C-alpha positions, 0 to 999 in steps of 0.5 A, spaced: 728 843 985 732 836 986 727 834 991 721 835 987 724 832 981 726 826 985 719 825 988 716 826 981 721 821 978 719 816 983 712 817 982 713 815 974 717 809 976 711 807 980 706 808 974 711 805 969 712 798 974 704 798 975 703 798 968 708 793 967 704 788 972 697 790 969 700 788 962 703 781 965 696 780 968 692 781 961 696 777 957 695 771 962 688 772 962 688 773 954 691 766 953 687 763 959 681 765 955 683 762 949 685 756 952 678 755 956 674 758 949 672 763 954 669 768 950 666 772 955 673 773 959 675 775 952 670 780 951 672 783 958 679 784 956 677 788 950 673 792 955 678 794 959 684 795 954 683 802 954 686 802 961 693 800 958 692 805 953 690 811 958 696 809 962 701 809 956 699 816 954 699 819 961 706 816 962 709 818 956 706 825 957 709 826 964 716 824 961 716 829 956 714 834 961 719 832 966 724 833 960 722 840 958 721 842 966 728 839 969 732 838 963 735 832 966 742 829 964 746 823 965 743 817 969 737 821 970 736 823 963 737 815 961 732 813 966 726 818 963 728 816 956 728 808 958 721 809 961 719 813 955 721 808 950 719 802 954 712 804 956 710 804 948 713 797 948 708 795 954 702 798 950 704 794 944 704 788 948 697 790 951 695 790 943 697 783 942 693 781 948 687 784 945 689 780 939 689 774 942 682 776 946 679 778 939 681 771 936 678 767 942 671 771 940 672 769 933 674 762 933 671 758 928 674 751 929 669 746 933 674 741 934 681 742 938 688 739 939 688 739 947 696 738 947 697 744 943 692 748 947 696 746 953 703 748 949 699 755 948 697 755 955 704 754 957 707 759 953 702 764 955 705 763 962 712 764 960 711 770 957 707 773 963 712 771 967 718 774 962 714 781 963 714 780 970 721 779 971 723 784 966 719 789 970 723 787 976 729 787 973 727 795 971 726 796 979 732 793 981 736 796 975 739 789 974 742 789 967 745 782 967 738 780 969 735 783 963 740 780 958 738 773 961 731 775 958 734 773 951 735 766 953 728 765 956 726 768 949 730 763 945 726 757 949 719 761 947 721 761 940 722 753 941 715 752 944 712 756 938 716 752 933 713 746 936 706 749 936 707 750 929 709 743 927 704 740 932 698 744 928 701 743 921 701 735 923 694 736 926 691 739 919 694 734 915 691 728 919 684 731 920 681 736 915 676 738 921 682 741 925 684 746 920 680 752 923 683 751 930 690 749 928 690 756 924 688 760 930 693 756 934 699 759 929 696 766 930 696 765 937 703 763 938 705 768 933 702 773 938 706 770 944 712 770 940 712 777 939 710 779 946 717 775 948 721 779 943 718 785 946 720 783 953 727 783 950 726 790 947 725 793 954 731 789 957 735 793 952 733 799 955 734 797 962 741 795 960 741 802 957 739 805 963 744 802 967 750 802 963 748 808 957 750 802 952 745 800 946 745 793 945 741 788 941 738 782 945 733 780 939 736 777 933 729 778 930 728 770 929 722 768 925 719 761 928 715 761 921 721 760 917 
């Protein structure tokens, strides 16, 4: 029974990690499509969105089955609960990538601010890296590394604030930039939300490792 449980838990771990990598790649592609004004690339992201949703449903189902069948305790239970909670966070990250793709398709502005688009591209790279890193911390069971994600999220908050400032200034200087600048603000908000989600996963990693519930995300809103 123990051997079978360990094998199923290893498969569950692998599925969860693979989903995390898929989400990271999707975020990166979504932002690149927006920066490149690539509507076709954005449509492909929307077409493949079901893959993330299906993986989330399958993993959630498996965790509940394992809890019911094996009735795990202590560290085993914490690991399964961590996956159960964190997989829904990954799915919400995928939703934000889908939102970015939708924004790319419906964008109205014909005039753009190259510097802001570069900042958004850098934010996209940053959040994709944060997702990859937090999944790596999960695999390594690294609570300290997971907690460090909060520092990177603070940097992301600063980047989002700069996008806001530069976008607003662009609107003030040129009325033709209003549509594009409004899109920039929306995309920055999506990316900041993904950053917040990485800290949510980091909190569950700390729980998995230590059994302690901590708060890494102060809920700072860069629009304030």
